[in-house]
MIMARBA-622030 format. One record per residue: residue number from 1; residue in three letters; x, y, z of N, C-alpha, C in turn. Coordinates in Angstrom, 1 decimal, m for minus. Layout:
MIMARBA-622030
{n NUM	res Ala	n_px X	n_py Y	n_pz Z	ca_px X	ca_py Y	ca_pz Z	c_px X	c_py Y	c_pz Z}
...
This chain:
MIMARBA-622030
{n 1	res Met	n_px 182.4	n_py 46.8	n_pz 133.7	ca_px 182.5	ca_py 48.0	ca_pz 132.9	c_px 183.9	c_py 48.6	c_pz 133.1}
{n 2	res Thr	n_px 184.5	n_py 49.1	n_pz 132.0	ca_px 185.8	ca_py 49.7	ca_pz 132.1	c_px 185.7	c_py 51.2	c_pz 132.6}
{n 3	res Pro	n_px 186.6	n_py 51.5	n_pz 133.5	ca_px 186.5	ca_py 52.9	ca_pz 134.0	c_px 186.9	c_py 53.9	c_pz 132.9}
{n 4	res Trp	n_px 186.3	n_py 55.0	n_pz 132.9	ca_px 186.6	ca_py 56.1	ca_pz 131.9	c_px 187.9	c_py 56.7	c_pz 132.3}
{n 5	res Ser	n_px 188.8	n_py 56.9	n_pz 131.3	ca_px 190.1	ca_py 57.5	ca_pz 131.5	c_px 190.4	c_py 58.5	c_pz 130.3}
{n 6	res Pro	n_px 190.3	n_py 59.8	n_pz 130.6	ca_px 190.5	ca_py 60.7	ca_pz 129.5	c_px 192.0	c_py 60.8	c_pz 129.1}
{n 7	res Asn	n_px 192.2	n_py 60.9	n_pz 127.8	ca_px 193.6	ca_py 61.1	ca_pz 127.2	c_px 193.9	c_py 62.5	c_pz 126.9}
{n 8	res Val	n_px 192.8	n_py 63.3	n_pz 126.5	ca_px 193.0	ca_py 64.7	ca_pz 126.1	c_px 191.9	c_py 65.5	c_pz 126.8}
{n 9	res Ile	n_px 192.4	n_py 66.5	n_pz 127.5	ca_px 191.5	ca_py 67.4	ca_pz 128.2	c_px 191.7	c_py 68.8	c_pz 127.7}
{n 10	res Val	n_px 190.6	n_py 69.6	n_pz 127.5	ca_px 190.7	ca_py 71.0	ca_pz 127.1	c_px 190.1	c_py 71.8	c_pz 128.2}
{n 11	res Thr	n_px 190.8	n_py 72.9	n_pz 128.6	ca_px 190.2	ca_py 73.8	ca_pz 129.6	c_px 190.3	c_py 75.2	c_pz 129.0}
{n 12	res Ala	n_px 189.3	n_py 76.0	n_pz 129.4	ca_px 189.1	ca_py 77.3	ca_pz 128.9	c_px 189.6	c_py 78.3	c_pz 130.0}
{n 13	res Thr	n_px 190.3	n_py 79.3	n_pz 129.7	ca_px 190.7	ca_py 80.3	ca_pz 130.6	c_px 190.5	c_py 81.7	c_pz 130.1}
{n 14	res Asp	n_px 190.0	n_py 82.6	n_pz 131.0	ca_px 189.9	ca_py 84.0	ca_pz 130.7	c_px 190.6	c_py 84.8	c_pz 131.8}
{n 15	res Gly	n_px 191.3	n_py 84.1	n_pz 132.7	ca_px 192.1	ca_py 84.8	ca_pz 133.8	c_px 191.2	c_py 85.0	c_pz 135.0}
{n 16	res Ser	n_px 189.9	n_py 84.7	n_pz 135.0	ca_px 189.1	ca_py 84.8	ca_pz 136.2	c_px 189.4	c_py 83.8	c_pz 137.2}
{n 17	res Asp	n_px 189.0	n_py 84.0	n_pz 138.4	ca_px 189.2	ca_py 83.0	ca_pz 139.5	c_px 188.5	c_py 81.7	c_pz 139.1}
{n 18	res Gln	n_px 187.3	n_py 81.8	n_pz 138.6	ca_px 186.6	ca_py 80.6	ca_pz 138.2	c_px 187.3	c_py 79.8	c_pz 137.1}
{n 19	res Ser	n_px 187.9	n_py 80.5	n_pz 136.1	ca_px 188.6	ca_py 79.7	ca_pz 135.1	c_px 189.9	c_py 79.1	c_pz 135.6}
{n 20	res Leu	n_px 190.5	n_py 79.8	n_pz 136.6	ca_px 191.7	ca_py 79.3	ca_pz 137.2	c_px 191.4	c_py 78.0	c_pz 138.0}
{n 21	res Arg	n_px 190.2	n_py 78.0	n_pz 138.7	ca_px 189.8	ca_py 76.8	ca_pz 139.5	c_px 189.6	c_py 75.7	c_pz 138.5}
{n 22	res Ala	n_px 188.9	n_py 76.0	n_pz 137.4	ca_px 188.6	ca_py 75.0	ca_pz 136.3	c_px 190.0	c_py 74.4	c_pz 135.8}
{n 23	res Ala	n_px 190.9	n_py 75.3	n_pz 135.5	ca_px 192.2	ca_py 74.8	ca_pz 135.0	c_px 192.9	c_py 74.0	c_pz 136.0}
{n 24	res Asn	n_px 192.8	n_py 74.3	n_pz 137.3	ca_px 193.4	ca_py 73.4	ca_pz 138.4	c_px 192.8	c_py 72.0	c_pz 138.4}
{n 25	res Val	n_px 191.5	n_py 72.0	n_pz 138.3	ca_px 190.8	ca_py 70.7	ca_pz 138.2	c_px 191.2	c_py 69.9	c_pz 137.0}
{n 26	res Ala	n_px 191.3	n_py 70.6	n_pz 135.8	ca_px 191.7	ca_py 69.9	ca_pz 134.6	c_px 193.1	c_py 69.4	c_pz 134.7}
{n 27	res Ala	n_px 194.0	n_py 70.2	n_pz 135.3	ca_px 195.4	ca_py 69.7	ca_pz 135.5	c_px 195.5	c_py 68.5	c_pz 136.4}
{n 28	res Gly	n_px 194.7	n_py 68.5	n_pz 137.5	ca_px 194.7	ca_py 67.4	ca_pz 138.4	c_px 194.2	c_py 66.1	c_pz 137.7}
{n 29	res Leu	n_px 193.2	n_py 66.3	n_pz 136.9	ca_px 192.7	ca_py 65.1	ca_pz 136.1	c_px 193.7	c_py 64.6	c_pz 135.1}
{n 30	res Cys	n_px 194.4	n_py 65.5	n_pz 134.5	ca_px 195.5	ca_py 65.2	ca_pz 133.5	c_px 196.6	c_py 64.4	c_pz 134.3}
{n 31	res Arg	n_px 197.0	n_py 64.9	n_pz 135.4	ca_px 198.0	ca_py 64.3	ca_pz 136.2	c_px 197.6	c_py 62.8	c_pz 136.6}
{n 32	res Thr	n_px 196.4	n_py 62.7	n_pz 137.1	ca_px 195.9	ca_py 61.4	ca_pz 137.5	c_px 195.8	c_py 60.4	c_pz 136.3}
{n 33	res Asn	n_px 195.4	n_py 60.9	n_pz 135.2	ca_px 195.2	ca_py 60.0	ca_pz 134.0	c_px 196.3	c_py 60.0	c_pz 133.0}
{n 34	res Asp	n_px 197.4	n_py 60.7	n_pz 133.2	ca_px 198.4	ca_py 60.9	ca_pz 132.3	c_px 197.9	c_py 61.4	c_pz 130.9}
{n 35	res Ala	n_px 197.0	n_py 62.4	n_pz 131.0	ca_px 196.4	ca_py 63.0	ca_pz 129.8	c_px 197.1	c_py 64.2	c_pz 129.4}
{n 36	res Glu	n_px 196.9	n_py 64.6	n_pz 128.2	ca_px 197.4	ca_py 65.9	ca_pz 127.7	c_px 196.4	c_py 67.0	c_pz 127.9}
{n 37	res Leu	n_px 196.9	n_py 68.2	n_pz 128.3	ca_px 196.0	ca_py 69.3	ca_pz 128.6	c_px 196.3	c_py 70.4	c_pz 127.5}
{n 38	res Phe	n_px 195.2	n_py 70.9	n_pz 127.0	ca_px 195.2	ca_py 72.1	ca_pz 126.2	c_px 194.5	c_py 73.3	c_pz 127.0}
{n 39	res Ile	n_px 195.3	n_py 74.3	n_pz 127.2	ca_px 194.7	ca_py 75.5	ca_pz 127.9	c_px 194.4	c_py 76.5	c_pz 126.9}
{n 40	res Val	n_px 193.1	n_py 76.8	n_pz 126.7	ca_px 192.7	ca_py 77.7	ca_pz 125.6	c_px 192.1	c_py 79.0	c_pz 126.1}
{n 41	res Thr	n_px 192.5	n_py 80.1	n_pz 125.5	ca_px 191.8	ca_py 81.3	ca_pz 125.7	c_px 191.2	c_py 81.8	c_pz 124.4}
{n 42	res Val	n_px 190.0	n_py 82.3	n_pz 124.5	ca_px 189.3	ca_py 82.8	ca_pz 123.3	c_px 188.9	c_py 84.3	c_pz 123.5}
{n 43	res Val	n_px 189.3	n_py 85.1	n_pz 122.6	ca_px 188.9	ca_py 86.5	ca_pz 122.6	c_px 187.9	c_py 86.8	c_pz 121.5}
{n 44	res Arg	n_px 186.8	n_py 87.5	n_pz 121.9	ca_px 185.9	ca_py 87.9	ca_pz 120.9	c_px 186.3	c_py 89.3	c_pz 120.5}
{n 45	res Pro	n_px 186.6	n_py 89.5	n_pz 119.2	ca_px 187.0	ca_py 90.9	ca_pz 118.8	c_px 185.9	c_py 91.9	c_pz 119.0}
{n 46	res Pro	n_px 186.1	n_py 93.0	n_pz 119.6	ca_px 185.1	ca_py 94.0	ca_pz 119.9	c_px 184.7	c_py 94.7	c_pz 118.6}
{n 47	res Glu	n_px 183.4	n_py 94.9	n_pz 118.5	ca_px 182.9	ca_py 95.6	ca_pz 117.4	c_px 183.0	c_py 97.1	c_pz 117.6}
{n 48	res Gly	n_px 183.5	n_py 97.8	n_pz 116.6	ca_px 183.6	ca_py 99.2	ca_pz 116.8	c_px 184.6	c_py 99.7	c_pz 117.8}
{n 49	res Trp	n_px 185.7	n_py 98.8	n_pz 118.0	ca_px 186.6	ca_py 99.1	ca_pz 119.1	c_px 187.4	c_py 100.4	c_pz 119.0}
{n 50	res Trp	n_px 187.3	n_py 101.0	n_pz 117.8	ca_px 188.1	ca_py 102.2	ca_pz 117.6	c_px 187.3	c_py 103.5	c_pz 117.9}
{n 51	res Gly	n_px 186.1	n_py 103.3	n_pz 118.4	ca_px 185.3	ca_py 104.5	ca_pz 118.8	c_px 184.3	c_py 104.9	c_pz 117.8}
{n 52	res Ile	n_px 183.6	n_py 106.0	n_pz 118.0	ca_px 182.5	ca_py 106.4	ca_pz 117.2	c_px 183.0	c_py 107.2	c_pz 116.0}
{n 53	res Val	n_px 184.0	n_py 108.0	n_pz 116.2	ca_px 184.5	ca_py 108.8	ca_pz 115.0	c_px 185.8	c_py 108.4	c_pz 114.6}
{n 54	res Gly	n_px 186.2	n_py 108.7	n_pz 113.4	ca_px 187.5	ca_py 108.4	ca_pz 112.8	c_px 187.5	c_py 107.1	c_pz 112.1}
{n 55	res Ala	n_px 188.6	n_py 106.9	n_pz 111.4	ca_px 188.8	ca_py 105.7	ca_pz 110.6	c_px 189.3	c_py 104.6	c_pz 111.6}
{n 56	res Pro	n_px 189.0	n_py 103.4	n_pz 111.3	ca_px 189.5	ca_py 102.3	ca_pz 112.2	c_px 191.0	c_py 102.2	c_pz 112.0}
{n 57	res Pro	n_px 191.7	n_py 101.7	n_pz 113.0	ca_px 193.1	ca_py 101.5	ca_pz 112.9	c_px 193.4	c_py 100.3	c_pz 112.0}
{n 58	res Pro	n_px 194.6	n_py 100.1	n_pz 111.6	ca_px 194.9	ca_py 98.9	ca_pz 110.8	c_px 194.5	c_py 97.6	c_pz 111.5}
{n 59	res Ala	n_px 194.1	n_py 96.6	n_pz 110.8	ca_px 193.8	ca_py 95.3	ca_pz 111.4	c_px 194.9	c_py 94.7	c_pz 112.2}
{n 60	res Glu	n_px 196.2	n_py 95.0	n_pz 111.8	ca_px 197.3	ca_py 94.6	ca_pz 112.6	c_px 197.3	c_py 95.1	c_pz 114.0}
{n 61	res Ser	n_px 196.8	n_py 96.3	n_pz 114.2	ca_px 196.7	ca_py 96.9	ca_pz 115.6	c_px 195.8	c_py 96.1	c_pz 116.5}
{n 62	res Leu	n_px 194.6	n_py 95.7	n_pz 115.9	ca_px 193.7	ca_py 94.9	ca_pz 116.7	c_px 194.3	c_py 93.5	c_pz 117.0}
{n 63	res Gly	n_px 194.9	n_py 92.9	n_pz 115.9	ca_px 195.5	ca_py 91.6	ca_pz 116.1	c_px 196.5	c_py 91.6	c_pz 117.2}
{n 64	res Asn	n_px 197.4	n_py 92.7	n_pz 117.2	ca_px 198.4	ca_py 92.8	ca_pz 118.3	c_px 197.8	c_py 93.0	c_pz 119.6}
{n 65	res Ala	n_px 196.8	n_py 93.8	n_pz 119.7	ca_px 196.1	ca_py 94.0	ca_pz 121.0	c_px 195.5	c_py 92.8	c_pz 121.6}
{n 66	res Leu	n_px 194.8	n_py 92.0	n_pz 120.7	ca_px 194.2	ca_py 90.8	ca_pz 121.1	c_px 195.2	c_py 89.7	c_pz 121.6}
{n 67	res Ser	n_px 196.3	n_py 89.6	n_pz 120.8	ca_px 197.4	ca_py 88.7	ca_pz 121.1	c_px 198.0	c_py 89.0	c_pz 122.4}
{n 68	res Asp	n_px 198.3	n_py 90.3	n_pz 122.6	ca_px 198.9	ca_py 90.7	ca_pz 123.9	c_px 198.0	c_py 90.3	c_pz 125.1}
{n 69	res Ala	n_px 196.7	n_py 90.6	n_pz 124.9	ca_px 195.7	ca_py 90.3	ca_pz 126.0	c_px 195.7	c_py 88.8	c_pz 126.3}
{n 70	res Gln	n_px 195.7	n_py 88.0	n_pz 125.2	ca_px 195.6	ca_py 86.5	ca_pz 125.4	c_px 196.9	c_py 86.0	c_pz 126.0}
{n 71	res Arg	n_px 198.0	n_py 86.6	n_pz 125.7	ca_px 199.3	ca_py 86.2	ca_pz 126.2	c_px 199.3	c_py 86.4	c_pz 127.8}
{n 72	res Val	n_px 198.8	n_py 87.5	n_pz 128.2	ca_px 198.7	ca_py 87.9	ca_pz 129.6	c_px 197.8	c_py 86.9	c_pz 130.3}
{n 73	res Val	n_px 196.7	n_py 86.5	n_pz 129.7	ca_px 195.8	ca_py 85.6	ca_pz 130.4	c_px 196.4	c_py 84.2	c_pz 130.5}
{n 74	res Leu	n_px 197.1	n_py 83.7	n_pz 129.4	ca_px 197.7	ca_py 82.4	ca_pz 129.4	c_px 198.9	c_py 82.4	c_pz 130.4}
{n 75	res Glu	n_px 199.7	n_py 83.5	n_pz 130.5	ca_px 200.8	ca_py 83.5	ca_pz 131.4	c_px 200.3	c_py 83.5	c_pz 132.9}
{n 76	res Lys	n_px 199.2	n_py 84.2	n_pz 133.1	ca_px 198.6	ca_py 84.2	ca_pz 134.5	c_px 198.1	c_py 82.8	c_pz 134.8}
{n 77	res Thr	n_px 197.5	n_py 82.1	n_pz 133.9	ca_px 197.0	ca_py 80.8	ca_pz 134.1	c_px 198.1	c_py 79.8	c_pz 134.4}
{n 78	res Val	n_px 199.2	n_py 79.8	n_pz 133.6	ca_px 200.3	ca_py 78.9	ca_pz 133.7	c_px 201.0	c_py 79.2	c_pz 135.1}
{n 79	res Glu	n_px 201.1	n_py 80.4	n_pz 135.5	ca_px 201.7	ca_py 80.8	ca_pz 136.8	c_px 200.9	c_py 80.4	c_pz 138.0}
{n 80	res Ser	n_px 199.6	n_py 80.4	n_pz 137.8	ca_px 198.6	ca_py 80.1	ca_pz 138.9	c_px 198.2	c_py 78.7	c_pz 139.1}
{n 81	res Val	n_px 198.4	n_py 77.9	n_pz 138.1	ca_px 197.9	ca_py 76.5	ca_pz 138.1	c_px 199.1	c_py 75.5	c_pz 138.3}
{n 82	res Asp	n_px 198.9	n_py 74.5	n_pz 139.2	ca_px 199.9	ca_py 73.5	ca_pz 139.4	c_px 200.0	c_py 72.6	c_pz 138.2}
{n 83	res Leu	n_px 200.9	n_py 72.8	n_pz 137.3	ca_px 201.1	ca_py 72.0	ca_pz 136.1	c_px 202.2	c_py 71.0	c_pz 136.2}
{n 84	res Ser	n_px 202.7	n_py 70.8	n_pz 137.4	ca_px 203.8	ca_py 69.8	ca_pz 137.5	c_px 203.3	c_py 68.4	c_pz 137.1}
{n 85	res Gly	n_px 204.2	n_py 67.8	n_pz 136.2	ca_px 203.9	ca_py 66.5	ca_pz 135.8	c_px 202.8	c_py 66.4	c_pz 134.7}
{n 86	res Val	n_px 202.4	n_py 67.6	n_pz 134.2	ca_px 201.3	ca_py 67.6	ca_pz 133.2	c_px 201.9	c_py 68.1	c_pz 131.8}
{n 87	res Arg	n_px 201.6	n_py 67.3	n_pz 130.8	ca_px 201.9	ca_py 67.7	ca_pz 129.4	c_px 200.8	c_py 68.7	c_pz 129.0}
{n 88	res Tyr	n_px 201.2	n_py 69.9	n_pz 128.6	ca_px 200.2	ca_py 70.9	ca_pz 128.3	c_px 200.7	c_py 71.8	c_pz 127.1}
{n 89	res Gln	n_px 199.7	n_py 72.4	n_pz 126.5	ca_px 200.0	ca_py 73.4	ca_pz 125.5	c_px 199.0	c_py 74.6	c_pz 125.7}
{n 90	res Thr	n_px 199.5	n_py 75.8	n_pz 125.4	ca_px 198.6	ca_py 77.0	ca_pz 125.5	c_px 198.2	c_py 77.4	c_pz 124.1}
{n 91	res Ile	n_px 196.9	n_py 77.7	n_pz 124.0	ca_px 196.3	ca_py 78.0	ca_pz 122.7	c_px 195.6	c_py 79.3	c_pz 122.7}
{n 92	res Glu	n_px 195.8	n_py 80.1	n_pz 121.7	ca_px 195.0	ca_py 81.4	ca_pz 121.5	c_px 194.1	c_py 81.3	c_pz 120.4}
{n 93	res Glu	n_px 192.8	n_py 81.6	n_pz 120.6	ca_px 191.8	ca_py 81.6	ca_pz 119.5	c_px 191.1	c_py 82.9	c_pz 119.5}
{n 94	res Val	n_px 190.5	n_py 83.3	n_pz 118.4	ca_px 189.7	ca_py 84.5	ca_pz 118.3	c_px 188.3	c_py 84.1	c_pz 117.7}
{n 95	res Gly	n_px 187.3	n_py 84.7	n_pz 118.3	ca_px 185.9	ca_py 84.4	ca_pz 117.8	c_px 185.0	c_py 84.3	c_pz 119.0}
{n 96	res Asp	n_px 183.8	n_py 83.7	n_pz 118.7	ca_px 182.8	ca_py 83.5	ca_pz 119.7	c_px 183.4	c_py 82.4	c_pz 120.7}
{n 97	res Pro	n_px 183.5	n_py 82.7	n_pz 122.0	ca_px 184.1	ca_py 81.8	ca_pz 122.9	c_px 183.5	c_py 80.4	c_pz 122.9}
{n 98	res Ala	n_px 182.2	n_py 80.3	n_pz 123.0	ca_px 181.6	ca_py 78.9	ca_pz 123.1	c_px 181.8	c_py 78.1	c_pz 121.8}
{n 99	res Thr	n_px 181.6	n_py 78.8	n_pz 120.7	ca_px 181.8	ca_py 78.1	ca_pz 119.4	c_px 183.3	c_py 77.7	c_pz 119.2}
{n 100	res Gln	n_px 184.2	n_py 78.6	n_pz 119.5	ca_px 185.6	ca_py 78.2	ca_pz 119.3	c_px 186.1	c_py 77.2	c_pz 120.2}
{n 101	res Leu	n_px 185.7	n_py 77.2	n_pz 121.5	ca_px 186.1	ca_py 76.2	ca_pz 122.4	c_px 185.5	c_py 74.8	c_pz 122.0}
{n 102	res Ala	n_px 184.3	n_py 74.7	n_pz 121.7	ca_px 183.7	ca_py 73.5	ca_pz 121.3	c_px 184.4	c_py 72.9	c_pz 120.0}
{n 103	res Arg	n_px 184.6	n_py 73.8	n_pz 119.0	ca_px 185.3	ca_py 73.4	ca_pz 117.8	c_px 186.7	c_py 72.9	c_pz 118.1}
{n 104	res Phe	n_px 187.5	n_py 73.7	n_pz 118.9	ca_px 188.8	ca_py 73.3	ca_pz 119.2	c_px 188.8	c_py 71.9	c_pz 119.9}
{n 105	res Ala	n_px 188.0	n_py 71.7	n_pz 120.9	ca_px 188.0	ca_py 70.4	ca_pz 121.6	c_px 187.6	c_py 69.3	c_pz 120.7}
{n 106	res Asp	n_px 186.7	n_py 69.5	n_pz 119.8	ca_px 186.2	ca_py 68.5	ca_pz 118.8	c_px 187.4	c_py 68.2	c_pz 117.9}
{n 107	res Glu	n_px 188.1	n_py 69.2	n_pz 117.4	ca_px 189.2	ca_py 69.0	ca_pz 116.5	c_px 190.4	c_py 68.2	c_pz 117.1}
{n 108	res Arg	n_px 190.5	n_py 68.3	n_pz 118.4	ca_px 191.6	ca_py 67.6	ca_pz 119.1	c_px 191.1	c_py 66.3	c_pz 119.7}
{n 109	res Asn	n_px 189.9	n_py 65.9	n_pz 119.4	ca_px 189.3	ca_py 64.7	ca_pz 119.9	c_px 189.4	c_py 64.6	c_pz 121.4}
{n 110	res Ala	n_px 189.1	n_py 65.7	n_pz 122.0	ca_px 189.1	ca_py 65.8	ca_pz 123.5	c_px 188.1	c_py 64.9	c_pz 124.1}
{n 111	res Asp	n_px 188.5	n_py 64.3	n_pz 125.2	ca_px 187.6	ca_py 63.4	ca_pz 126.0	c_px 186.8	c_py 64.2	c_pz 127.0}
{n 112	res Leu	n_px 187.3	n_py 65.4	n_pz 127.3	ca_px 186.6	ca_py 66.2	ca_pz 128.3	c_px 187.0	c_py 67.7	c_pz 128.1}
{n 113	res Leu	n_px 186.0	n_py 68.5	n_pz 128.3	ca_px 186.1	ca_py 70.0	ca_pz 128.2	c_px 185.8	c_py 70.5	c_pz 129.6}
{n 114	res Val	n_px 186.8	n_py 71.2	n_pz 130.2	ca_px 186.6	ca_py 71.7	ca_pz 131.6	c_px 186.5	c_py 73.2	c_pz 131.6}
{n 115	res Ile	n_px 185.4	n_py 73.8	n_pz 132.1	ca_px 185.2	ca_py 75.2	ca_pz 132.0	c_px 184.7	c_py 75.7	c_pz 133.4}
{n 116	res Gly	n_px 184.9	n_py 77.0	n_pz 133.7	ca_px 184.4	ca_py 77.6	ca_pz 134.9	c_px 183.0	c_py 78.1	c_pz 134.7}
{n 117	res Gln	n_px 182.2	n_py 78.0	n_pz 135.7	ca_px 180.9	ca_py 78.6	ca_pz 135.7	c_px 181.1	c_py 80.1	c_pz 135.9}
{n 118	res Arg	n_px 180.7	n_py 80.9	n_pz 134.9	ca_px 180.9	ca_py 82.3	ca_pz 135.0	c_px 179.6	c_py 83.0	c_pz 134.9}
{n 119	res Gly	n_px 179.3	n_py 83.9	n_pz 135.9	ca_px 178.1	ca_py 84.6	ca_pz 135.9	c_px 178.1	c_py 85.8	c_pz 134.9}
{n 120	res Ala	n_px 177.4	n_py 85.6	n_pz 133.8	ca_px 177.3	ca_py 86.7	ca_pz 132.8	c_px 176.3	c_py 87.7	c_pz 133.4}
{n 121	res Gly	n_px 176.4	n_py 88.9	n_pz 132.9	ca_px 175.4	ca_py 89.9	ca_pz 133.3	c_px 174.0	c_py 89.5	c_pz 132.8}
{n 122	res Leu	n_px 173.0	n_py 90.1	n_pz 133.4	ca_px 171.6	ca_py 89.8	ca_pz 133.0	c_px 171.3	c_py 90.1	c_pz 131.5}
{n 123	res Val	n_px 171.8	n_py 91.2	n_pz 131.0	ca_px 171.6	ca_py 91.5	ca_pz 129.6	c_px 172.2	c_py 90.5	c_pz 128.7}
{n 124	res Glu	n_px 173.5	n_py 90.1	n_pz 129.0	ca_px 174.2	ca_py 89.1	ca_pz 128.2	c_px 173.4	c_py 87.7	c_pz 128.3}
{n 125	res Arg	n_px 173.0	n_py 87.3	n_pz 129.4	ca_px 172.2	ca_py 86.1	ca_pz 129.5	c_px 171.0	c_py 86.1	c_pz 128.7}
{n 126	res Ile	n_px 170.3	n_py 87.2	n_pz 128.7	ca_px 169.0	ca_py 87.3	ca_pz 127.9	c_px 169.3	c_py 87.3	c_pz 126.5}
{n 127	res Met	n_px 170.4	n_py 88.0	n_pz 126.1	ca_px 170.7	ca_py 88.1	ca_pz 124.6	c_px 171.4	c_py 86.8	c_pz 124.1}
{n 128	res Val	n_px 172.4	n_py 86.3	n_pz 124.8	ca_px 173.2	ca_py 85.1	ca_pz 124.2	c_px 173.3	c_py 84.0	c_pz 125.2}
{n 129	res Gly	n_px 173.0	n_py 84.2	n_pz 126.4	ca_px 173.3	ca_py 83.1	ca_pz 127.4	c_px 174.7	c_py 83.1	c_pz 127.8}
{n 130	res Ser	n_px 175.0	n_py 82.4	n_pz 128.9	ca_px 176.4	ca_py 82.3	ca_pz 129.4	c_px 177.2	c_py 81.4	c_pz 128.5}
{n 131	res Val	n_px 178.5	n_py 81.7	n_pz 128.4	ca_px 179.4	ca_py 80.8	ca_pz 127.6	c_px 179.3	c_py 79.4	c_pz 128.1}
{n 132	res Ala	n_px 179.3	n_py 79.1	n_pz 129.4	ca_px 179.2	ca_py 77.8	ca_pz 129.9	c_px 178.0	c_py 77.1	c_pz 129.5}
{n 133	res Asp	n_px 176.9	n_py 77.8	n_pz 129.6	ca_px 175.6	ca_py 77.2	ca_pz 129.2	c_px 175.6	c_py 76.9	c_pz 127.7}
{n 134	res Arg	n_px 176.1	n_py 77.7	n_pz 126.9	ca_px 176.1	ca_py 77.4	ca_pz 125.4	c_px 177.1	c_py 76.3	c_pz 125.1}
{n 135	res Ile	n_px 178.2	n_py 76.2	n_pz 125.8	ca_px 179.1	ca_py 75.1	ca_pz 125.6	c_px 178.5	c_py 73.8	c_pz 125.9}
{n 136	res Val	n_px 177.8	n_py 73.7	n_pz 127.0	ca_px 177.1	ca_py 72.5	ca_pz 127.5	c_px 176.2	c_py 72.0	c_pz 126.4}
{n 137	res His	n_px 175.6	n_py 72.9	n_pz 125.7	ca_px 174.6	ca_py 72.5	ca_pz 124.7	c_px 175.2	c_py 72.2	c_pz 123.3}
{n 138	res Ile	n_px 176.4	n_py 72.7	n_pz 123.0	ca_px 176.9	ca_py 72.4	ca_pz 121.7	c_px 178.1	c_py 71.5	c_pz 121.6}
{n 139	res Ala	n_px 178.7	n_py 71.2	n_pz 122.8	ca_px 179.9	ca_py 70.4	ca_pz 122.8	c_px 179.6	c_py 68.9	c_pz 122.5}
{n 140	res Thr	n_px 180.5	n_py 68.2	n_pz 121.8	ca_px 180.2	ca_py 66.8	ca_pz 121.4	c_px 180.9	c_py 65.9	c_pz 122.4}
{n 141	res Met	n_px 181.5	n_py 66.4	n_pz 123.4	ca_px 182.2	ca_py 65.6	ca_pz 124.4	c_px 181.6	c_py 66.0	c_pz 125.8}
{n 142	res Pro	n_px 181.9	n_py 65.2	n_pz 126.8	ca_px 181.5	ca_py 65.6	ca_pz 128.2	c_px 182.1	c_py 66.9	c_pz 128.6}
{n 143	res Val	n_px 181.3	n_py 67.7	n_pz 129.3	ca_px 181.7	ca_py 69.0	ca_pz 129.8	c_px 181.6	c_py 69.0	c_pz 131.3}
{n 144	res Leu	n_px 182.7	n_py 69.4	n_pz 132.0	ca_px 182.7	ca_py 69.6	ca_pz 133.4	c_px 182.7	c_py 71.0	c_pz 133.7}
{n 145	res Val	n_px 181.6	n_py 71.5	n_pz 134.4	ca_px 181.5	ca_py 72.9	ca_pz 134.7	c_px 181.9	c_py 73.0	c_pz 136.2}
{n 146	res Val	n_px 183.0	n_py 73.8	n_pz 136.5	ca_px 183.5	ca_py 74.0	ca_pz 137.8	c_px 183.0	c_py 75.3	c_pz 138.4}
{n 147	res Pro	n_px 182.3	n_py 75.2	n_pz 139.5	ca_px 181.8	ca_py 76.5	ca_pz 140.2	c_px 183.0	c_py 77.3	c_pz 140.7}
């Protein structure tokens, strides 16, 4: 039997300690297998983010705020993870995190999707489940969940 050797690995980051651990694991796997790494952050646009009263601000304001937040998360990840010897790209996506991560990994023909196990609050788990749980169920490639 031929050993499995990934060529493309996708990791998700939200700047949390768990996502940084997952990114470190992904980087190590990339280094070992000479694989390409995509570091992806996904932001879900908040509903009614402008408050209860008044007109919503221009869409450009929301876009700029989300892009700034994503840039901070990606910069923190790149600074915190040992990426020496790793070919990598940082990617910003907007939408439902589980759906967007699975879609992105599928479009890149990823061999592995590496995510952190993140404890969602009880209400979120009841309503939608954790992002990690949903990704495990919808991804078309192997998923490594890092505690």
